[in-house]
N, C-alpha and C positions, 0 to 999 in steps of 0.2 A: 601589338598586332590585335585586331579585334577577331571575334570567333566567326564573323561572316566571311572575312578574308581566309582565315584558317580552314574553313570548310569549303572553300571554293564557291561560295555563294549559296545561301541557304534557299531552298525552294527551287533550285535549278532542277530541270526534268530530265536533263541529260545525264546519264549514269554510264561509266566506263569501267568494265571489268579490269581490275589491276592484280597482279601476281606479286606477293610479298614473299621473300625468301629469307630464312635465317639458316646459313649453311655451317654452323659451327657446333652443332650438336646440343644434347641436352636431353632430360628425361621428360620435362613438360615445358611447352613453349607457347606464349600467347603474343598476340598483336594488340597494340593500344594505340590509337590515333585520333587526330582533330576530325577526320572525316565522319567519325560518329560522335563527335563533341566530347571526346575522351569519356564516354558514358559506359563503356563495357569492354572487357577483354575479349578478343577474338581468338579461339583456339586455332593452332597451327598444327597440321598433321605431317608425319613423315613422308618423304617422297619414296616410293616402292623401290627398293633395291639400293636406296642411298639413305640409311637409318640417321645420318648426321646432318641431313638437309631437311628443314621443315618449310612448309609453304601454307599459304592461305590466299584465297581469291576473294577479293571484296569489290562491289559495285560502288565506285565513288565519282562525284561530279568533277569536272575540269577544274583546275585552278591549283593554289598553293596549299600543300598538306605537310604536317609534321607527324611522325610516328616513333614508337620505340617498342622494344621487346621486354617481355617479362619471362626470364628463363630460369627455371628451378628456383623460384622465389626471389630473383635478383633482377633489378632493372638494368637493361643493356642496350646498346645502340651499335649498329654496324660501322666499324671504323673505316671500311673500304667504300662506304657510300657517302654522299653529301651529308653533312650533319651541321647543327647550330646549337646555340644555348638558348633556351626558352624558360618560361616560368615552370616548365615540367622537368627542368633539367636539360641534360644533353639528349638532343633527339635528332633523328634522321629526317631530312627534307626532300620532298619532290615537288615538281611542278608539273601538272598535267595539262597540256594545251588542248584546245578544242579542234586543232587540225592534226591529222594523222602524221604529218613529217615532224612534229614537234613532240610527240610521245617520249615519256622518259625511257632512256636507254636501258635495256634488259628488263624492264619491269612491266611495260603495259602491254595489254593485250586487247583485242576488239573482237566484236561479234560480227561474224561473216555468215550469212546463210544458217544462222542459228548455232553456230559452232565458235569455240574460243580459238582464235589463232593469234599468235604474237605479230605486233607491227615490227617491221624493220626500221630501227632508228637510223638517222644519218647525221653525219657530222660534216660540217662546212669545211670547204678547202682552207678557209682562214683559220679555223680552229686547228686542223691537222697540222697546218704550217706552223702555227704558233707552239703547238706541243713539240713538234720536232726541233723547232729553234731553241726552246728552252732545255730540252734534253742535251742537245748539241752544246749549247753554251756551258751547262753544268760539267759535262764530260770534258770539255776543253780547258776549264778553269781548274780541275782537279788533277793531281799527278798519281803515280803508282803508289806513292807513299800511303794514299788512302786505303790501299788494299792490304797493307801489312798487319797482320794480328799483333796484339799486344804480346802474346807468347805462343810459341809452337814450334814445329821443326819442320825442316825441308830435307828430304833424303835424296842423296845424289849417288850414282853408280859408277864405278871405274869400269872402262871399256874393256879392261882385262879379266873382269869377273866372268866365270862360267855362266852360259845361259841359264842353266838349270838353278844356279843359285840366285840369280836376278829374278827368276820367275818366283822362287820362294819369297825372296825379300818383299817384292810387291804385295803378295798375298798376306804375308805377316804383318806388314805395315798397314794394310788395308788401303792401299792407294793405287789409282789406276795408271800413274805416269811418274817418271823419274827422269831428271836431267842427267847427261852422260858426261864424265870428266876424263879427259886424256891427260895423264901425268907428264907424258913426253913432250906434249905442245903446250901444257901448262894453261888449258883452257876448256871450257865446255864445248863440246862438239856435236850434241845432239840430244835427242829425247827419246827413252824408252817407253812404250806405251802398250796397253792391252792389245791394240791392233798388230803389233809386232809378234806378240805371242799367237795371235790367230793364225798369222801367216806361218809361223814356225809349226805350229800344229798341223796345219794343211800340209806342209812339207813332210812332216813326219808321217801323216797319213798317206801321202803319195808314195814315199819310199818303203813303207811297211818296215820290215825287219832290218832293212839296211842302215837305219839310224837307230842306235840303242841308246839306254839310258847311260852306259859308259860314255858313249860319244858326247852325250849332253854335258858329261863331266869336263871334257876337254874343248868343247867349243866354246870359245868366249864371245862376248858382246862383239868385239872388234872383228871376230872371225865371220860371224853372222853378218856383219856390216860390209865387209870386203868380199867375202866369198858368195854369200847367198843374197846379198843385194836387199836386205831388209831394213838395215838400220838407217835412219836419217833419209827416208824415202817418201815421196808422195804416192799414194796409190789412186789409180784412175778408176773409173766405173767399170773396167774389166778386170780389176784385180793387178794390173800391170804396175811397175814400179819406176819411178824415174827420180834422178838425184835433185837435191836442193840444200842450200845451206841452212844452218840453225837460225831460227826465227827466235829473236829475243828482244828485250826492251831494257831501257834504264829506268832507275828510280824517278827521275825528273821528267820522263814522258808523260803526256796528258792521256787520260783515260780513253779519249776518243781515238786517239792514234793507236793505243793498244788493242782496242775493240776492233778497229779496221784491219789491224795486223793479223788478228786471229781469224777474221772473216775472210780476208783476201787470200791468206795461205791455207785456209781449211785445216786449221789445227785446233786441238782442244785446249791446249795451255802454252803460255809464252813464259819462258823464265825471265825474271826480273834480276839482271846482273849489274853489279856496281863494281868498277875498278878504282882503286886508289891512285893509279898513275895514269898519266895522259896516253901511254903507249898501249894501254889495255891490259897490262900484266897485272898479276895478283887479283884476279876477278873474284868477287864474293857473290854468292848465291842469296839473294834476299827472300825471294817468294815465286811460286807458281802462279801466274796470273790466268784466270778464266773469265769467261763471258758471264758466268754465274756470280763470280765475286764482284764483277763491275755491276751487274743487275742489283745486287744488294746494296751497293752504294746508292744507286738511283732510287730504289725503293725506300731506303732510310731516309734520303734527302727530301723527297716529295711526299713522304707518308702524311704528314700533318698539313700539306697544302696541295692536295691532289686536284683541287678545283683549278689550279693554275695550269694543269695539263688536261684539257677537255677530252682529249682521247682515251685517257685511262678509264673513264666511265662507260666506255662503249663496249657492248657485248662482242665477243670475238667472232660470232657468226656474222655480225653486221660488217665488220672490216675484213672478213675472209683471211685472216691471218693463218699460216701454217698450211699443213697438207690435209685435204679433206677426202673422203670417200666419194668417187664420182657419182653424180646422180645420173639419171636417164637422160641421154642427149649430151652429156658432158664426157664422153669417152676420150676426149683429147687431153683430159687433165692427168697429172701424174698419178699413177696408181699408188695406193698406200700399202706399204710393206707389212704383212701380218702373217703369223703362222699358227698352226694347230700344235697343241702339246705333243701329239704323236709324231710330228715331223723330226726329222734326224737332226743331231747336233751339227752335222756337216752342212746341212741346207741353212741352218741359222747362221753359221759363220759366213758361208758363201753370201747369204743376203746382206748381212752387215757390211760386207766390202762392196757388193755391187750396188746397194741402194745408198751407200755412203751415209749412214745413220749410226747413232750412238746406241740405240736400243730398238727393239721389235715388239709390238704388242702380241701377246699370245692369247688366243681367242678359242671359244668352243664353237660347236657347229652352227649356233646362231649369231656368231660374230660378237658374242658378249665377252668382255674383258675378263682374263683369268689372272694374268700376271704379264711381266715383260722379261725379255732377255736382253741384257746389255752386253756391251763390249767387255766391261770391266768384270762381268761374271765369269769370264775365261780364267781369271787367276784362281777361282775355287777349285780347278783341276790340279792345282798344286797340293791340295790337301791329300795326304798319305799317297802322294805320287801318283794320283789318279791318271794323269796324262800319259804314263808310261804303259798302261795295261787297258786303254779303251780304244775302241773303233769308233771314229766319228760317224761313221754311216749307220752303226747300229745303235749308239745311244741316242735316246729320245731327248727332246728339250725338256720334257717333264723329269725325266731321270737327272739331267744335268742341273736343273733347278733344285731338285731335292738334295743333290750333292752340296750345293753351295749354301743351303738352308742355314747352317751351323756358323757361317761366316757373318750372319747378320743377327742382331738382337730383335727381340719381339718388337720393339718401339721402331727400330729402323724399318722393319718389314712393313709395318703399318704406315709410317709417316714419310718414307723416302722412297721405297722401291717402286711403288706404283701410283704415282700422282695422277688424280683425275680431275676434270673439270667438265661443266655443262656448257653447251653451245651458247646458253644465255648468260654466263659469267662474264664479268667485266674483264677487260685487259688488265686492269690493275691487280685483280684477285690471280690471274694466270701468272702475272710477273711476280707476285710475292711467292708463288709456289715454286716457280723456276728459280727463284733466288735461294732456295734451300740447298745446302751443301750437298753435293752428289746428284743432283736433279738436273737433268739436260733436256728432258722431254715431258710434257703433260699430255697425257691421252684424253681427247674430247669423247664424251660417251653420252648416250641418250638416257635420260632420267628414267628410273625403274629398271629398264632392260640391261643396262650398262653395255648396250651395243656399241661397238667403236665407230665413232663418226668422222674422226680426223686426229691429228697429232699437232701440237705446237711445241717447237723447240726453242731453246734459248737463242739460238742464232736466227730463227725467224723473228724474234722480238727485235733484235739489233738491226737487222736488214730493214724491217718496217720503220723503226724509230729514225735510223740514220740515212734513209733513202732520200 
């Protein structure tokens, strides 16, 4: 490729401001590209409030360009963006067209009335249809066996266990859900989840001293299921419960059918159960399937051929995936559930039920993200039997989060609890973060201020890709 083509045409008078981003951290980061004939390293600066995100804005002519990054003395490229091999090694590539509609997704900006504003990239209906078809074809051609780890454990609970003991087991094992086994029926009959304990704690709060720790010793999981109508129930938006059978799948079911089961039944996990006999007796629990696990398979399969899915390079603000803070004149949009750290734990639990979400962003007075409170955080109350001597209306979210800090290692606190992204981040980058074990929602924040602008959940991704 000659240098004239690489630079988009030497001597062109048209210059377009481009924002280049390196979001993977470092001490010193530089940009090097064909748009300045590979002649100099352009320093990149950290985004205010996001020290791991570096950016540089360069004015470049329309056309085809190559670039790479020099990070802490090593040459690197962004594997989540288009790249190719050239005489300079592996480089990222972009094509900047002369028309606004063809600007590179998530990267281009244009000058309007003297200010820099990002252009809204557009994906054609054909490319969107193609992307969805290829994801659907992949999921249909792969089975639940793809989800099984090489080694690991699956915890199941006997329905005759006391509720208190089950509460502690979830906490000690660090798991949010567990399937329920009925020895009398010889089959799995339900799933115990963090949501069940939210309902139990609300019941304890409603009854006050009428339900004691001693009663929790005698109340089995089966007793709660039959007498309190908590187990094996679907919770509607008003916190009411109604019955439904256990949702499960087999090892030969394809991944698309499992994903649709999770979405249609509004559950977090589906037990993968294999029976050695035709009548379904002697069932074996193989795995607890989740959308995050299926998403990991998609990301792993398309990681090195992301160009075959054009939609992956689209910034999330352009496809409007997820739930966003309503703008002026858009009051009909669904409000985003957020809380202040001073709100009561009772308010958080009620909002988790009413909004039917897995976590709530915790923000300061400027709506800047501080932390999140998840359904699974409720198991931290099993530590030192905290649930027996707290008042849900008096304990604040801040206090509840402090109580649960010892349940997470410093690495987990940094990398898993509070996953963030920018509106300009690509769908592929958001999917990679949602594929992390234990992550179900990514918080969309404004660069610098970390003001919450929206949330993308793993279920949002699948509804978008499988619609």
